[in-house]
N, C-alpha and C positions, 0 to 999 in steps of 0.2 A: 230592569236594573241598568244603572248608568256604569258605563265602563270607564274606568280610569287608568291613565298611564301612571308609570311609576313615579315620575316628578310630581303628578297631580296628588298621588296618594301620600307622599312626603310632605307636601304642601298642606293637605287636609289634616294629616297627624300634627303638624306644627301648629296649625290653627286650633285644632282641639285642645292641645297641651296649653297654648297660649290662653284660651279662653277660659280653662279650668282655673289657671294662674289668676287671671283677671277677676274671675268669679270669688276666689279665695281672698284676694286683696280687697274688694269691694265689702265683703263680709266683715273682714278685719276693720276696715274704716267705719262700718256702720256700727260695729261694736265700740269703737273709740268715741264716735260722735254721742252714741247713747250714753256712755259712761259720763263724758263731758257734760251733757245736758242734766243727768241725774245729779252730778256734783254741784252744778249751778243751782238747780232746784233745792238741793239741800241747804245751801248757804243763804239764799233767799228765803226759805222758811224759817231758818233760824234768825235772820234779821227782822223779818215780819213779827215773830212771835215776841222778840226783844222790844220792838216798837209797841206792839200791843200792850205788853206788860208795862212799859213806862207810862203809856197813855192812861191805862187803868189807876195806877199809883196817883197821877196827876189828878184824875177826875175825883178819886177818893178824897185826895187832899183839899180839893176845892168844895166838895159836897158837905163835909162835916162843918166847916165854918158857915157855910150858907144856911144849913139847917140851924145851928145855933143862933145865928143872927135873925133868921124868920122867927124864932120862938121868942127871942127878946123883943122884937118888933110887936109881936102879937101881944105880949104881956104889957108892953107900954101902951098900946092901943087900948086894952081892956081897962088899964088903970086910969086913962085919960077919959074914957067914955063913962066910967063909974062916977 
């Protein structure tokens, strides 16, 4: 076993306390970073959902007139052919 002088023991104890405090601070910062990342992800998910919803509405709005025009074109083509 390593023999330590009294000053060395004090230094080791100080280092031990400092390391424990540093570890606690790192864990706290990690929690803060994780919370920030989760908040950012939630905002981005909400924006993506809104964008998809708008694009779906636009797609439906464009599909219905296209289907009607196709049916009218088909009826005109059948009438001309007959």
